[in-house]
C-alpha positions in Angstrom: 154.5 286.6 54.9 150.9 287.4 55.5 150.7 285.9 59.0 153.8 287.7 60.3 152.5 291.0 58.9 149.0 290.5 60.3 150.3 289.7 63.8 152.8 292.5 63.8 150.2 295.0 62.9 147.3 293.4 64.8 148.6 291.3 67.7 145.0 290.9 68.9 144.5 288.7 65.8 146.4 285.9 67.5 143.4 285.3 69.8 141.1 285.0 66.8 143.4 282.5 65.2 143.6 280.4 68.3 139.7 280.6 68.7 139.4 279.4 65.1 141.7 276.4 65.6 139.8 273.1 65.7 139.7 271.5 69.2 141.6 268.4 68.0 144.6 270.5 67.3 144.7 271.5 71.0 144.4 267.9 72.0 147.2 266.9 69.7 149.4 269.7 71.1 148.6 268.6 74.7 149.6 265.0 73.8 152.8 266.2 72.1 153.7 268.3 75.1 153.2 265.3 77.5 155.4 263.2 75.2 158.1 265.9 75.0 158.0 266.5 78.8 158.4 262.8 79.4 161.7 262.9 77.5 163.1 265.6 79.9 163.4 263.0 82.7 165.7 260.0 82.8 163.7 256.9 81.8 164.0 253.5 80.2 162.3 252.5 76.9 162.1 249.5 74.6 163.3 249.8 71.0 159.7 249.7 69.8 158.8 252.6 72.1 161.8 254.6 70.8 160.6 254.1 67.2 157.2 255.7 68.0 158.4 259.3 68.0 160.2 259.3 64.7 157.4 257.4 63.1 154.8 259.9 64.4 156.9 262.9 63.4 157.5 261.3 59.9 153.8 260.8 59.5 153.0 264.4 60.6 155.6 265.8 58.2 154.3 263.7 55.2 150.7 264.6 56.1 151.8 268.2 56.3 153.2 268.1 52.8 150.3 266.2 51.3 147.5 268.2 53.1 149.1 271.6 52.2 150.2 271.0 48.7 148.1 268.1 47.2 146.3 270.5 44.9 149.5 272.3 43.8 150.2 270.1 40.9 153.7 269.5 42.4 153.0 266.9 45.0 155.3 264.2 43.4 158.3 266.6 43.2 157.6 267.9 46.7 157.6 264.4 48.1 160.9 263.7 46.2 162.3 266.9 47.8 161.1 265.8 51.2 162.9 262.4 50.7 166.1 264.1 49.6 166.1 266.4 52.6 165.2 263.5 54.9 168.0 261.3 53.5 170.6 264.2 53.7 169.8 265.0 57.3 169.7 261.3 58.2 173.2 260.8 56.7 174.6 263.8 58.5 172.9 262.9 61.8 174.1 259.3 61.8 177.7 260.5 62.0 177.2 261.4 65.6 176.9 259.3 68.7 174.0 258.5 70.9 173.4 261.2 73.6 175.8 261.0 76.5 174.6 258.7 79.2 172.4 256.6 76.9 172.9 252.8 77.6 171.5 249.6 76.3 170.6 246.9 78.8 170.6 243.7 76.8 169.2 241.6 79.7 166.1 243.8 80.1 165.9 244.7 76.3 165.6 248.3 77.2 167.5 251.5 76.8 168.4 253.9 79.7 167.8 257.4 78.3 169.0 260.5 80.1 166.6 263.4 80.3 166.9 265.9 77.4 165.0 268.9 76.2 166.0 268.1 72.6 163.0 265.9 71.8 160.6 268.6 73.2 162.3 271.2 71.0 162.0 268.9 67.9 158.4 268.0 68.6 157.5 271.7 69.3 159.3 272.8 66.1 157.4 270.3 63.9 154.1 271.2 65.5 154.7 275.0 65.3 155.7 274.7 61.6 152.6 272.6 60.8 150.3 274.9 62.7 151.8 278.1 61.2 151.6 276.6 57.7 148.0 275.7 58.3 147.1 279.2 59.5 149.0 280.7 56.6 147.2 278.6 54.1 143.8 279.3 55.7 144.5 283.1 55.4 145.9 282.9 51.9 145.0 279.6 50.1 146.8 280.6 46.9 150.1 280.0 48.8 149.6 276.3 48.2 150.5 276.9 44.6 153.5 279.2 45.3 156.6 277.2 44.4 158.9 279.0 46.8 156.6 278.5 49.8 156.0 274.9 49.0 159.7 274.1 48.5 160.7 275.8 51.7 158.0 274.2 53.9 158.7 270.7 52.3 162.4 271.1 52.8 162.1 272.0 56.4 159.7 269.1 57.0 162.2 266.7 55.4 165.2 268.1 57.4 163.3 267.9 60.7 162.1 264.3 60.0 165.6 263.2 59.1 167.1 264.8 62.3 164.5 263.1 64.5 165.1 259.7 62.8 168.9 260.0 63.0 168.7 260.9 66.7 166.7 257.7 67.3 168.9 255.5 65.1 172.0 256.7 66.9 170.4 255.3 70.1 169.2 252.1 68.5 172.8 251.4 67.2 173.8 250.8 70.8 172.1 247.4 70.6 174.5 246.3 68.0 177.6 247.8 69.5 176.9 246.4 73.0 179.3 243.6 73.9 177.5 240.3 74.3 177.3 238.8 77.8 179.4 235.7 78.1 178.1 233.0 80.4 180.7 231.7 82.9 
């Protein structure tokens, strides 16, 4: 790809790319890093709070597909591909259990979540892909109409969104599987 070639032959171009990045992208990255780092420590969270990350990542992924490929003439089929990849990863991901050490406290209506670097890796992956695609398209706008590029990017967005959603749903399932408290 153009970006890889450019950076391998002219590593100093990375600084120019970062300088040309809008300030809001840096602010978004900082907020995502704070969110990811908060997940590395044991914490408690409400079900609504747990739903925020997959909803935000889902929004970023769909925005990524729409903003990159809206003019490609393939947006409807790309969104369908995203949905298929999302559903496939969701189905696969729901087969597993919640992360070890995760517990539902019915009395407090909160989950105890052990610290994990997995959310940070997922958040970073989605951001890095979105940023790289944005840079790639800024350097070579015609890529937005390249079917292979569009299919690959859209598929990855769908798979990552499904993985994040599945991980969250595995935790949320603990609410239903928790034994109800019986009053004495």
